[in-house]
C-alpha positions, 0 to 999 in steps of 0.5 A: 512882951512877946518875941515871934519867929517864923518857922516853915508854915508857922510862927512860934512866940516866946515870953520876952521876960521868961524866955519860955515858949508861949505858943506855936501857930501852924496856919499858913499853907506855905512858908512864912517869909516875914513877921512884924510886931504891930506895936501892941504887946502880943500882936503881930502880922505874918506874910507867907508864900501862900499870898496871904498876910495874917494878923495874930495875937499871941493868946488867940492865934490868927484873927484875920487873913488878907489875900494879897492877890496874885502877888507874893509878899516878901517884906512887911512894915507897920506904920503905927501912927496911921495903922497902915500895913505896907507889904513889899511883893515879889513882883515889885508892887507895894500893897497898902492895907489900912486897919479894919479893911480887907482890900489892899491898894497897889502901887507899882514902883520896882522891877524886882522883888522888894526886900526892905521897907523903912519908915521915915517918921519925921518926913512922912516918907517910906523907902522901899528897896528891891533885890537889885539895890534900887531905892524908891522914896514914897510920900505918905498922903493919908492912906495913900502913897505917892512916888517922889 
C-alpha cells in the first residue's frame, strides 16, 4: 500500500509497509489542496489551486490532467462502485467526472466553497458541506446527481 501527502505544488508517497519515501512528484502549477486514494493500491487523485485534478500512480507519476474550468477545487470524493469522482469547488459548485472522460458535469448547490464530501453507500446519496456549515443531500442517479 501507499500513503500520499500533499506538500506545496506536489505530492509525496510512502510505502505503507516500510514507511520509506517512494516518490516525490512536483507537477502542479499551484498548491495542492486535496488528495484522495482511488481504491486501487498506488493510485490517487489530487486537486490544486491551478484549477486541475490529476490522476496518478505511485510508479508512473501523473497519468492525466483534467481542467475544472473556472472553478477552484477544494475537496474530493471518489465513489469506487461507479468510478465517479466528485470535486467540491470554491464557488459552491460540484463537478462530477466519470472514469475515462475528460469533461466534468457541473451542479450548483452551495453559495460558499465546499469543504467536505461524504458518500452514503447504502442510500446512494452524497452529502456536500460548505464553509458556512450548510449540508446538501444529493441523490446519485447513474452518472448524475440530483439535489434532494
